[in-house]
N, C-alpha and C positions, 0 to 999 in steps of 0.2 A: 391614705394621707401621704405616703411616701411619694406617690405620683404627683400630688398637689405641689409638694416642695420643689420637685424637679421643674415642673411647669413654671412655678413662681420664680425660680432662679433664672430660667431662660428669658422670661418676660422682663424681669428687673435688669438683667444684663443688657438685653437689647435696647431697652428704653434708656439706660444709662449711657450707652455708647452714642445713640442718636442724639440725646439731649446735650451731652458734652461737646459733640461735634458741632451742633447748632450754636451752643453757647460760645465756643472758642471762635467760631466764624464771626459772631456778633462782636466779641471782644476785640478781634483784629480790626474790624470796621471802626469801632470806637477809638482804638489806638491811632488809626490813621487820621481821625478827626481831632486828635490831641485832647481827648477827655482825660480827666484825672484818673490815677491808678485805681482808686476805689470804684469809680463808675465803670471802668473797663472790666473790673473783676466781678462786678455785681451779677451779670448773667450766670457766671459759674457758681457763685454763692447760692443764687436762687435755684439753680439746677440741682445742687446737692440737697437743698431743703426739700425740693419736690420729690427727689428719689426717696427720702425718708418718709414723706407723706404718702407716697405710692405704696411703700412697704407696709405702712400702718393700715392703709385701705385694704390691702390683700389680707392682712392678718385679721381685721375685723370681719371681712366677708367670709373667711374660712370657718368662723365660729358657727355652730349649728343653732342659729337663732335668726328671727326675722330682722331685716335691716332697719336700724333706727334712723331717724331723720338726720342725726349728726353724721352717721356713716354714709348716707346718701349724698349729703352736701360735700363731704370729702371726696367721694367718688366723682361727683360732677366736676369739682375743681381739677382732679387728676386728668379726667378725659379732656377737659377744656385746654389743659396745658399741653398734652401730648398729641391729641388727634391732628391738629393742624400741622404739627411738625412731621408727622408721618408722610404728609403730602409734600412738604417743603424739602425734606431730606434728600430725595432723589435729585431735585433741582440743584441744591447746593453741591451735591456729589458730582453731578455732570459739570457744573461750573468749575469746580476745583480740578477736575480731571482735564478739562480743556486748558486751564491755566498751566497745569503740569506738563502737558504735551507741548504747549507753546514754548514753555521755558526750556524744555529739553531740545526742541527743534532749533531754538535760537542759539543754544550753547553748541550744538553740533554743526549747524550749517551757516551761521551768521558770523562773518569776519568782523573784527574790530575796525572801526573807522580809521584809527591811527595806522592800521596796516595798509589802508587803501589810499588815503589822502594825507598829505603833509599838513601839520597844524597851521592854521591861519593866524596871522599876527593880530594883535589887539587893534580894535578900531575898524577891522574889515567889516564891510556891510553884512556879509553872510552870518557873522556871529550874532549881530544884533537881531537879525530876523529869526534865527534859531531860538534865541532867548525869549523872543516874543511868542513864538509858536508853542514853546514848552508849557508855559503857564496856562495857555488856552487848552492844551491837551489834558493837563492835570485837572483843570476846572471841569471839563466835560466828563472825565472819569469820576470825579467827585459827585457831580450831579447825577450820573448814572447810578452810582452806589447809593446815594440818598433815595432815589426813586425805587430802586430794587428793595431796599430794606423797608421802605414805607409800604410797598405792595405786599411784603411778607406778612404784614399785619392783617391783610384782608381775610385769609383763611380763619384767623382767630375770631374775627367779627362775624363771619358766616356761621361758624360753629356755635358761638354764643347766641346769635340771633335765633338759630333753629332750636337750641335748647329751650329758649324762653317762649318762642311763639309757635313753632310748627310741630314739635314732638308729640303733642297731644291735641292737635287740631283735627279732630275726627271728621271724616268725610264719608258720605254715602256714595258707594260705588254701585250703580244700578246695572243689572245684566238680565237679559231675557234668554231663557234656555228652552228650546223645543224638546219635548219628550215624546217619543213615538207611541208609548203605551198609555199616555195620559188620558184619563176618562174626561168626557165633556164637563163633568161636575168639578173637576180639579183645574180646569183651564183658568189661568189668571191667578193661581195660588201664589201668595206672597210669602217668601221665606227670608228672614234676616239671619245672616251668618256673622258670628263674632268669633274671633280666634286670638290665641296668644295674648291673653289679658296681662299676664306677668304682673300681678298686683304689687309685688315688691318693688317694681320700678316707679310706682306712683309716689308723689310727695304727700298728697292728701286724698281722702275718699271722694272729694268733689269731682276729681278727674273722671272716674268711671261712672259717677252719677250723671255727668254730662253726656257720656256715651250712651247710657241707658235711655235717657230722655230722647236723644236723637233716634235711637232704634225704635222706641215706642211710637214716635211721631209718624212713622210710615204705616202704622196700624197693621202689623204683620199677622199672618195666619199662624206661622210657626217661627220659633227662634231656635237656632242651633249654635251651640258653643263647641268649637272643635279643639279643645285642649289647651294645656299650659295656663292653668289658672294662676299659678304662682311661679316664683323663681326656684326656691328650694326649701320653703318652710310654710306650714299651714297657717301660722300666725300672720303671714302677709295678707291673708284674706280679709283682715279687718279693713283694708283699704279698698276692697271691691265688694264686700258683702252687701252693703246698702244698695249699690247700683244693681247687683245681681237680683236682689229681692224685688227691685222695681221693674225688671224686665217683664213684659206682658204681651202675650200672643193669644189669639182666639183658641188655638188647639194645643197650646202648651209650649214649654221650653225644655229642650233636650240637650244633652252634652256627652262628649267622650273625654278621655284623658289624653295628656301629652307627655312628652319625655320629662319635662321639668316637674311634672306632678309625681314623678318617681324619684327625684333627686333628694331623698330624705330617708329616715329610718322607717321601718315597717309600721311602727306605732304612729308616727306622724303622717304616714300615707293614709292610714285608716282614719285619722283625725281629719285630714283634708277632705276625704270622701264624705264624711258625715257633715262637715260644714257646708259642702256644696249642696247636699241633699236638703239641708235645713233651709236653704234659700228658696226652695220650691222647685228647683231644677230636677228633672228626671235624668239621673246619671245612668247611662247605659255602658256596661263594661263587657265586651264580647257578648252582646245581647241584641235582640231584635224585638220589634213590636209592630202591630198593624194599627194604623190610624183610620178612623172612619170620618170622612169629611164630605158633606153634601151627598151622602148615600154612596160614596165611592171609597175605595180602599187605597191607601198609600202605605207601602211597606218601608219601615225605617230600621236600619241596623247601625250599630256603632261598635268599633273594635277598641281594645286597649292599645297602647302604643308599642309599635316596633320600629326602631330606628337604630342608629349606631349605638351599640352597647345594650339596647333594650330589646327584649324578645317576649313581650307580653300579649301581643295580638294573637287571636285564634280565629282566622278567617273561615275555616271549615265550620266551626261551631256557630259563629256569628251569622253566616249566610245560609246554612243548611235549612231546608224546609220552606224556603220562600218560593212562591209560585212565579210562573213566567208570564202571567197575565197582567198583574198590577205592577206599576212602577216601583223601583227600589232605589232609595237614597241611602248612601253609606257615609257615616261620619268616621273619618280616619285621619288622625293628626298629621302624619308624615306623607307628603305627596309621592315620595319614592315608591310607596307601596302600590300605587296605581298600576305601574308597569309590572311589578313583581307578582301581584296577587289578583288584580281586577281586570285590567284592560285586555279584552279579548279572551278572558279566562272564566269570568263569573258573571252571573246575571245581576248586574248593577247598572242602573241607568245614569245615576249622578253620584259622584264621589265628592265630598266636601272636605278640604284639608286646610292646613295652615303651615306652621313650623318655620317657614323661611323668612318671615317678616318682610319679604320683598327685598331683603338685604339691608333694609333701613336707609338705603342710599340709592338715588337714581338721578338721571338727568334726561332731558329730552333731546333726541337727535332725529332729524327728518320726521318730526311729529310723533315719534315712537318713544316709549319709556325704555330706557336702558339702565341696567344695573349689573355690577360685577358679579352678583350672586348667580346670575344666569349661567355662568361658567362652572358653577358648583352644582346647581340643581337644574335638571332638565325642565322641571315644572316649578317655576319660582313665584309667579304671581298671575292672577287672572284666570281666564277660561281656556281650556284645552279640550280637543275633541278627537275621537277616533270612531268613525262610523256613527252609530247611535249611542255611543257612550261618552259621557262628559266628566271632566274633572275641573273643579274650581278651587284655586289656591288663594286664600285670604291673606292680605298683607299684614294682619295683626293689629292689635290695639296698643299693647305695651311695647317695651323694649327689653332686650337681653344684651349683655355686653355694654357697648357704648350707649348711654342714656340719651340718644339723639336720633332724629330722623332728618335726613336732608333730601328733599325732593320725593320722598316716599311717605305720603300722608298715612296716618293710622286709619284703618278701614273698617267700616260697617257695610257689609254687602247686602244689597237688596236684590234677591233673586226672584224673578217672576217666571213660573212654569207655564208654558203654553203648548197647545197642540201644534204640530208642524204646519197645519194648514192656516193657523192663526198668526204665523210669523209675519211681522210687518216688513 
């Protein structure tokens, strides 16, 4: 808890400084437009109010209980207020820095006109021309300022629009993966992967019911859930349990745990596992099983989570005893484990992971998906390959941290396993 308060202090201090800087800049702009004193000070008053709301939001989230609808609405308001400013802050900073450098340069290197030219008498034509040019210059600067502050509202509109429309606009991401050891009877096997549900991020249970309907619509042979069912409390499952019960695959639904599934007391962790199992999902924790499909064998293994601060995975126990003839699929929440424990080291044909959420933000450049999270995670979204071994990283269904996705749709993966000779 001591660490929580340190982090809280750092976050609140940072947000306060950024918000006041933004508010003071807006107040200066309003002052130049001759607005009344109360209107000019209004941004600062709102900033103080939002800091108090932010503090309340953190206090509520620190309590060991599932997030109520009121808490979530407060959190949405806080993120809508601050997120756009994090993008605008560097722009304002650069603008003011340039103004400061320009001011210093003028002070140091520009001589006063009175030193260079004698004053002109009244009525001289040059005076009237200068007086005409000055209002034009001021008018242009005023117009530029109006346009700049109008455009500053665009990031707020983008964030609000994505919160309402895109954050839970589930999409099917199809991918075909050739497996060298795949038996003919398994060719064309359809697997749906769901990851990072984060049930506590949903406002209603209808959200994940919609996801389950979409998953079932492709008539999967298997469904795998790769961890992070909740944010930090088993009671959040009330928002996902109906959708999880509806998941239907010909040969069953299997799952592993993620890091957020451990962010709770031991008693609550056991409660969460029992809730997951009561949905009909076969939860594998450092376990393996063999599936018989069309007279062929598919080996399935699933570890518990190992990531920053978590050391629950036992790869030796999970993967020991598997044969080298039949294909092996591993469910492992954190993709960083692929290089550490699997890639080129163990007999695993396909590893399915999540954890990164694809950064919850991306944009298209040269036809390719770009996300800042790629500089944090080597494997952050989609399919990766090394020789005959594959890793697929699901972009997640829910959210953690900011309750928003921009350019990174929530994912339901449709994986089709094929024999190499059947690759189109």
